[in-house]
C-alpha atoms as a printed R data frame, in Angstrom:
    type eleno elety resid chain resno       x       y       z
1   ATOM     1    CA   MET     A     1 120.301 263.977  88.301
2   ATOM     2    CA   GLY     A     2 120.869 261.579  86.158
3   ATOM     3    CA   ALA     A     3 118.702 259.038  86.447
4   ATOM     4    CA   ARG     A     4 115.824 261.738  87.089
5   ATOM     5    CA   MET     A     5 116.535 262.859  83.500
6   ATOM     6    CA   VAL     A     6 116.363 258.867  82.311
7   ATOM     7    CA   ARG     A     7 112.714 258.512  84.473
8   ATOM     8    CA   VAL     A     8 111.132 262.415  82.264
9   ATOM     9    CA   ALA     A     9 112.735 260.593  79.204
10  ATOM    10    CA   GLY     A    10 110.858 257.756  79.378
11  ATOM    11    CA   ALA     A    11 107.530 259.276  80.823
12  ATOM    12    CA   ILE     A    12 107.490 261.397  77.610
13  ATOM    13    CA   GLY     A    13 108.302 258.798  75.575
14  ATOM    14    CA   VAL     A    14 105.532 256.600  76.979
15  ATOM    15    CA   ALA     A    15 103.266 259.676  76.312
16  ATOM    16    CA   GLY     A    16 104.732 260.287  72.951
17  ATOM    17    CA   GLY     A    17 103.453 256.134  72.239
18  ATOM    18    CA   LEU     A    18  99.604 256.740  74.241
19  ATOM    19    CA   VAL     A    19  99.430 260.046  71.911
20  ATOM    20    CA   VAL     A    20 100.225 257.631  68.635
21  ATOM    21    CA   ALA     A    21  98.349 254.504  69.484
22  ATOM    22    CA   MET     A    22  95.434 257.261  70.099
23  ATOM    23    CA   ALA     A    23  95.831 258.644  66.498
24  ATOM    24    CA   LEU     A    24  96.036 255.217  64.733
25  ATOM    25    CA   PRO     A    25  92.495 254.552  64.570
26  ATOM    26    CA   ALA     A    26  91.683 258.016  62.980
27  ATOM    27    CA   SER     A    27  94.062 256.550  60.121
28  ATOM    28    CA   ALA     A    28  91.578 253.656  58.554
29  ATOM    29    CA   HIS     A    29  89.587 254.348  56.043
30  ATOM    30    CA   VAL     A    30  87.007 252.636  54.295
31  ATOM    31    CA   THR     A    31  89.243 251.077  51.338
32  ATOM    32    CA   MET     A    32  88.322 248.938  48.318
33  ATOM    33    CA   HIS     A    33  90.315 246.162  47.396
34  ATOM    34    CA   SER     A    34  90.450 243.665  44.669
35  ATOM    35    CA   TYR     A    35  93.225 240.946  42.915
36  ATOM    36    CA   GLU     A    36  91.075 240.570  39.929
37  ATOM    37    CA   ALA     A    37  89.596 243.690  38.520
38  ATOM    38    CA   GLN     A    38  91.348 244.622  35.616
39  ATOM    39    CA   ALA     A    39  90.119 247.433  33.202
40  ATOM    40    CA   GLY     A    40  87.256 246.052  30.719
41  ATOM    41    CA   GLY     A    41  87.334 243.089  32.440
42  ATOM    42    CA   SER     A    42  84.976 240.573  34.053
43  ATOM    43    CA   ASP     A    43  84.180 238.537  36.967
44  ATOM    44    CA   ALA     A    44  85.791 240.549  39.571
45  ATOM    45    CA   LEU     A    45  85.507 240.254  43.529
46  ATOM    46    CA   ILE     A    46  85.441 243.494  45.056
47  ATOM    47    CA   SER     A    47  85.778 243.970  48.880
48  ATOM    48    CA   PHE     A    48  84.982 246.837  50.826
49  ATOM    49    CA   ARG     A    49  87.103 246.866  53.971
50  ATOM    50    CA   THR     A    50  85.409 248.991  56.754
51  ATOM    51    CA   PRO     A    51  87.154 249.072  60.494
52  ATOM    52    CA   ASN     A    52  85.289 250.063  63.113
53  ATOM    53    CA   GLU     A    53  87.073 253.555  64.075
54  ATOM    54    CA   GLU     A    54  84.876 254.281  67.278
55  ATOM    55    CA   SER     A    55  86.139 253.924  70.538
56  ATOM    56    CA   SER     A    56  82.611 253.260  72.184
57  ATOM    57    CA   ALA     A    57  80.258 252.123  69.506
58  ATOM    58    CA   THR     A    58  80.036 250.108  67.091
59  ATOM    59    CA   THR     A    59  79.261 249.919  63.022
60  ATOM    60    CA   THR     A    60  75.674 248.903  62.254
61  ATOM    61    CA   MET     A    61  75.288 250.322  58.562
62  ATOM    62    CA   LEU     A    62  77.500 250.508  55.654
63  ATOM    63    CA   GLU     A    63  75.931 252.545  51.869
64  ATOM    64    CA   VAL     A    64  77.864 252.501  48.781
65  ATOM    65    CA   ASP     A    65  76.838 254.306  46.138
66  ATOM    66    CA   PHE     A    66  77.924 253.611  42.532
67  ATOM    67    CA   PRO     A    67  78.528 256.072  39.634
68  ATOM    68    CA   ALA     A    68  76.989 255.825  36.286
69  ATOM    69    CA   ALA     A    69  79.914 257.338  34.800
70  ATOM    70    CA   THR     A    70  82.087 254.026  35.588
71  ATOM    71    CA   PRO     A    71  78.724 251.834  36.305
72  ATOM    72    CA   LEU     A    72  79.940 248.266  36.860
73  ATOM    73    CA   ILE     A    73  77.495 245.553  35.051
74  ATOM    74    CA   GLY     A    74  76.265 242.649  36.467
75  ATOM    75    CA   LEU     A    75  76.955 243.243  39.996
76  ATOM    76    CA   TYR     A    76  75.775 240.555  42.482
77  ATOM    77    CA   VAL     A    77  76.326 241.332  46.208
78  ATOM    78    CA   GLU     A    78  78.027 238.232  48.678
79  ATOM    79    CA   PRO     A    79  75.503 237.695  51.489
80  ATOM    80    CA   LEU     A    80  77.222 238.416  55.128
81  ATOM    81    CA   PRO     A    81  75.808 236.232  57.610
82  ATOM    82    CA   GLY     A    82  74.144 238.964  60.512
83  ATOM    83    CA   TRP     A    83  73.822 241.144  57.552
84  ATOM    84    CA   GLN     A    84  71.192 242.214  55.019
85  ATOM    85    CA   PHE     A    85  71.783 244.054  52.185
86  ATOM    86    CA   GLN     A    86  69.126 246.289  50.284
87  ATOM    87    CA   VAL     A    87  70.299 247.078  46.120
88  ATOM    88    CA   THR     A    88  68.901 250.044  43.951
89  ATOM    89    CA   MET     A    89  68.772 250.178  40.587
90  ATOM    90    CA   SER     A    90  69.200 253.610  38.442
91  ATOM    91    CA   ASN     A    91  68.853 254.122  34.911
92  ATOM    92    CA   LEU     A    92  72.133 254.172  33.066
93  ATOM    93    CA   PRO     A    93  72.655 257.620  30.842
94  ATOM    94    CA   THR     A    94  73.858 255.568  28.217
95  ATOM    95    CA   PRO     A    95  72.862 251.822  27.504
96  ATOM    96    CA   VAL     A    96  76.031 249.720  27.679
97  ATOM    97    CA   THR     A    97  75.714 246.913  25.243
98  ATOM    98    CA   ASN     A    98  78.465 243.752  26.400
99  ATOM    99    CA   ASP     A    99  78.239 239.904  25.180
100 ATOM   100    CA   ASP     A   100  75.210 239.458  27.529
101 ATOM   101    CA   GLY     A   101  73.517 242.056  26.007
102 ATOM   102    CA   THR     A   102  72.118 245.507  26.033
103 ATOM   103    CA   PHE     A   103  71.752 246.958  29.567
104 ATOM   104    CA   THR     A   104  69.853 250.401  30.366
105 ATOM   105    CA   GLN     A   105  70.167 250.333  34.161
106 ATOM   106    CA   TYR     A   106  72.713 249.312  36.572
107 ATOM   107    CA   VAL     A   107  73.163 249.216  40.193
108 ATOM   108    CA   SER     A   108  73.917 252.529  41.727
109 ATOM   109    CA   LYS     A   109  73.696 251.802  45.424
110 ATOM   110    CA   VAL     A   110  74.123 248.865  48.257
111 ATOM   111    CA   VAL     A   111  73.317 249.275  51.751
112 ATOM   112    CA   TRP     A   112  74.617 246.723  54.479
113 ATOM   113    CA   SER     A   113  72.500 246.562  57.771
114 ATOM   114    CA   GLY     A   114  71.442 245.092  60.777
115 ATOM   115    CA   GLY     A   115  75.112 243.598  61.970
116 ATOM   116    CA   ASN     A   116  77.962 245.192  64.080
117 ATOM   117    CA   ILE     A   117  81.252 245.823  63.719
118 ATOM   118    CA   PRO     A   118  82.980 245.504  67.164
119 ATOM   119    CA   VAL     A   119  85.413 248.253  68.443
120 ATOM   120    CA   GLY     A   120  88.869 247.428  67.336
121 ATOM   121    CA   GLY     A   121  87.473 245.457  64.635
122 ATOM   122    CA   TYR     A   122  86.860 245.600  60.763
123 ATOM   123    CA   GLN     A   123  84.033 243.850  57.791
124 ATOM   124    CA   ASP     A   124  84.926 243.318  54.791
125 ATOM   125    CA   PHE     A   125  81.899 243.640  52.160
126 ATOM   126    CA   ASN     A   126  81.979 241.394  49.337
127 ATOM   127    CA   ILE     A   127  80.488 241.882  45.394
128 ATOM   128    CA   ASP     A   128  81.425 239.894  42.195
129 ATOM   129    CA   VAL     A   129  81.107 241.946  39.014
130 ATOM   130    CA   SER     A   130  80.380 240.285  35.711
131 ATOM   131    CA   ASP     A   131  81.863 243.851  33.699
132 ATOM   132    CA   LEU     A   132  84.303 246.262  34.919
133 ATOM   133    CA   PRO     A   133  84.079 249.621  33.006
134 ATOM   134    CA   ASN     A   134  87.788 250.100  30.861
135 ATOM   135    CA   VAL     A   135  89.107 252.773  32.477
136 ATOM   136    CA   PRO     A   136  92.304 252.762  34.791
137 ATOM   137    CA   MET     A   137  90.166 253.768  38.366
138 ATOM   138    CA   ILE     A   138  86.888 253.086  39.892
139 ATOM   139    CA   GLU     A   139  85.677 256.076  42.503
140 ATOM   140    CA   VAL     A   140  82.980 255.572  44.944
141 ATOM   141    CA   LYS     A   141  81.123 257.216  48.109
142 ATOM   142    CA   ALA     A   142  80.418 255.413  51.739
143 ATOM   143    CA   LEU     A   143  78.560 256.237  54.599
144 ATOM   144    CA   GLN     A   144  79.403 254.438  57.920
145 ATOM   145    CA   THR     A   145  76.768 254.432  60.162
146 ATOM   146    CA   TYR     A   146  77.484 253.827  64.078
147 ATOM   147    CA   SER     A   147  75.084 252.766  66.858
148 ATOM   148    CA   ASN     A   148  75.623 256.197  68.729
149 ATOM   149    CA   GLY     A   149  74.296 257.970  65.285
150 ATOM   150    CA   ASP     A   150  77.778 259.550  64.280
151 ATOM   151    CA   ILE     A   151  78.000 259.215  60.062
152 ATOM   152    CA   VAL     A   152  81.116 259.178  58.645
153 ATOM   153    CA   ARG     A   153  80.943 260.031  54.866
154 ATOM   154    CA   TRP     A   154  83.903 259.133  52.919
155 ATOM   155    CA   ILE     A   155  83.664 261.458  49.884
156 ATOM   156    CA   ASP     A   156  86.567 263.390  49.864
157 ATOM   157    CA   ASP     A   157  88.408 264.275  47.071
158 ATOM   158    CA   PRO     A   158  90.766 261.377  47.266
159 ATOM   159    CA   THR     A   159  93.572 262.670  45.688
160 ATOM   160    CA   ASN     A   160  93.933 265.648  48.639
161 ATOM   161    CA   ALA     A   161  96.325 263.811  50.755
162 ATOM   162    CA   SER     A   162  95.186 265.859  53.561
163 ATOM   163    CA   ALA     A   163  91.586 264.734  53.384
164 ATOM   164    CA   ALA     A   164  89.867 263.512  56.640
165 ATOM   165    CA   HIS     A   165  87.671 260.795  54.927
166 ATOM   166    CA   PRO     A   166  88.309 260.269  51.350
167 ATOM   167    CA   ALA     A   167  86.485 258.405  48.911
168 ATOM   168    CA   PRO     A   168  87.123 254.858  48.267
169 ATOM   169    CA   THR     A   169  88.931 253.939  44.923
170 ATOM   170    CA   LEU     A   170  89.976 250.781  43.376
171 ATOM   171    CA   ALA     A   171  93.085 251.058  40.619
172 ATOM   172    CA   LEU     A   172  91.911 248.024  37.917
173 ATOM   173    CA   THR     A   173  94.924 246.176  36.031
174 ATOM   174    CA   PRO     A   174  95.742 247.415  32.528
175 ATOM   175    CA   ALA     A   175  93.721 245.166  29.624
176 ATOM   176    CA   PRO     A   176  96.305 242.375  27.943
177 ATOM   177    CA   PRO     A   177  96.981 243.870  24.321
178 ATOM   178    CA   ALA     A   178  94.392 242.320  21.658
179 ATOM   179    CA   THR     A   179  96.217 239.480  19.570
180 ATOM   180    CA   GLY     A   180  95.290 238.088  16.443
181 ATOM   181    CA   GLY     A   181  94.323 234.353  15.318
182 ATOM   182    CA   GLY     A   182  95.276 234.911  11.735
183 ATOM   183    CA   SER     A   183  99.190 233.885  12.118
184 ATOM   184    CA   THR     A   184 101.599 232.585  14.616
185 ATOM   185    CA   THR     A   185 104.864 234.005  15.105
186 ATOM   186    CA   THR     A   186 108.118 232.053  16.254
187 ATOM   187    CA   VAL     A   187 111.662 233.243  17.005
188 ATOM   188    CA   ALA     A   188 114.343 231.796  15.488
189 ATOM   189    CA   ALA     A   189 118.119 231.069  17.096
190 ATOM   190    CA   GLY     A   190 119.175 233.749  15.852
191 ATOM   191    CA   GLY     A   191 116.684 236.373  17.225
192 ATOM   192    CA   SER     A   192 114.669 236.829  13.739
193 ATOM   193    CA   ALA     A   193 111.043 235.824  13.565
194 ATOM   194    CA   THR     A   194 109.282 234.398  10.668
195 ATOM   195    CA   THR     A   195 105.411 234.120  10.241
196 ATOM   196    CA   ALA     A   196 103.696 231.443   9.128
197 ATOM   197    CA   PRO     A   197 100.142 232.356   7.770
198 ATOM   198    CA   SER     A   198  97.192 229.885   9.057
199 ATOM   199    CA   SER     A   199  95.429 229.926   5.943
200 ATOM   200    CA   SER     A   200  96.066 228.101   2.419
201 ATOM   201    CA   ALA     A   201  99.351 229.116   2.699
202 ATOM   202    CA   GLY     A   202  99.872 226.045   5.330
203 ATOM   203    CA   GLN     A   203  97.810 223.569   2.570
204 ATOM   204    CA   SER     A   204 100.973 224.099   0.343
205 ATOM   205    CA   ALA     A   205 103.355 223.712   2.678
206 ATOM   206    CA   ALA     A   206 102.299 219.862   3.522
207 ATOM   207    CA   ALA     A   207 102.339 219.245  -0.342
208 ATOM   208    CA   PRO     A   208 106.150 218.244  -0.504
209 ATOM   209    CA   SER     A   209 104.603 215.552   2.199
210 ATOM   210    CA   VAL     A   210 101.907 213.735   0.007
211 ATOM   211    CA   SER     A   211 104.945 213.454  -2.908
212 ATOM   212    CA   LEU     A   212 107.428 211.759  -0.172
213 ATOM   213    CA   LYS     A   213 104.434 209.346   0.191
214 ATOM   214    CA   GLY     A   214 104.196 208.992  -3.330
215 ATOM   215    CA   LEU     A   215 107.728 208.103  -3.274
216 ATOM   216    CA   ALA     A   216 107.853 205.700  -0.531
217 ATOM   217    CA   LYS     A   217 104.663 204.018  -2.345
218 ATOM   218    CA   THR     A   218 106.698 203.671  -5.443
219 ATOM   219    CA   SER     A   219 109.743 202.013  -4.050
220 ATOM   220    CA   ASP     A   220 107.779 199.485  -1.656
221 ATOM   221    CA   VAL     A   221 106.257 198.668  -5.135
222 ATOM   222    CA   ASN     A   222 109.522 198.234  -7.253
223 ATOM   223    CA   SER     A   223 111.304 196.785  -3.672
224 ATOM   224    CA   ALA     A   224 108.483 193.757  -4.379
225 ATOM   225    CA   LYS     A   225 108.782 192.947  -7.952
226 ATOM   226    CA   THR     A   226 112.340 192.832  -7.511
227 ATOM   227    CA   VAL     A   227 111.643 190.220  -4.735
228 ATOM   228    CA   SER     A   228 109.277 188.751  -6.581
229 ATOM   229    CA   ILE     A   229 111.973 188.197  -9.533
230 ATOM   230    CA   ILE     A   230 114.337 186.551  -7.154
231 ATOM   231    CA   ALA     A   231 111.831 183.921  -5.633
232 ATOM   232    CA   LEU     A   232 110.834 183.199  -9.076
233 ATOM   233    CA   ILE     A   233 114.788 182.373  -9.994
234 ATOM   234    CA   ILE     A   234 115.301 180.559  -6.966
235 ATOM   235    CA   GLY     A   235 112.211 178.015  -7.781
236 ATOM   236    CA   ILE     A   236 113.298 177.578 -11.873
237 ATOM   237    CA   VAL     A   237 116.864 176.459 -10.131
238 ATOM   238    CA   GLY     A   238 114.952 174.068  -7.810
239 ATOM   239    CA   LEU     A   239 113.286 172.670 -10.215
240 ATOM   240    CA   LEU     A   240 116.046 171.878 -12.611
241 ATOM   241    CA   ALA     A   241 117.854 170.022 -10.047
242 ATOM   242    CA   GLY     A   242 115.162 168.155  -9.060
243 ATOM   243    CA   ALA     A   243 114.574 167.114 -12.431
244 ATOM   244    CA   GLY     A   244 118.304 165.991 -12.745
245 ATOM   245    CA   ALA     A   245 118.178 163.772  -9.912
246 ATOM   246    CA   LEU     A   246 114.995 162.102 -11.108
247 ATOM   247    CA   LEU     A   247 116.982 161.199 -14.096
248 ATOM   248    CA   MET     A   248 120.729 160.360 -12.338
249 ATOM   249    CA   ARG     A   249 118.027 157.456 -10.642
250 ATOM   250    CA   ARG     A   250 116.677 156.413 -13.500
251 ATOM   251    CA   ARG     A   251 119.885 155.546 -15.630
252 ATOM   252    CA   PRO     A   252 121.005 151.746 -15.352
253 ATOM   253    CA   ALA     A   253 123.375 150.530 -13.131
254 ATOM   254    CA   GLY     A   254 127.122 150.392 -14.474
255 ATOM   255    CA   ALA     A   255 125.981 152.564 -17.197
């Protein structure tokens, strides 16, 4: 009886494992990923990870729609072997101005087609964005088409935990605080901060070094004069000694 119960429990466990395994693919969604995207930032690589959820069909197309409220300016699509892409431009409700100029249009849609994502596989579709909006999060809509004609619309509210097909979102890293270049702040050993302006005050602070150089030059001149005087005295003493020796030689013998 005990062995039978063990076999029944084992069968239930295996059945439960199969149910969980069959349910796992349904939890895979089209998602957005980036290690570089920053609010108001630039030159960020963004990936749309697309898993194949069908058990007997392949993914043949992915469409991503970008909202005008958070436009991605300067969007470029990375070529993917076996896939073609098509870009749709739309007018902006309000022009966007950055370091590259003023833009009145943006990429509102990118469609990848012609390839295949096999059963049990996934594919990353990459784009590069020159300028990101200064917002905490980007939300897009995605449509995934399968070889059997099924279309999964990833457009549901992503904040709804029970949403079957949530729209892909990407949280942007907050931009660092702006720093001014007018002064440099250093922290002393005691913990107090002192500010050194980079304007005319810095020039006046360098003035004592000029005065010290003048003193150094004066000291050098005085030292040179002292050496010259000592050399002159030694020369005079030597001259007198030479004259005395000459007189001694000219004195007659026995004098």
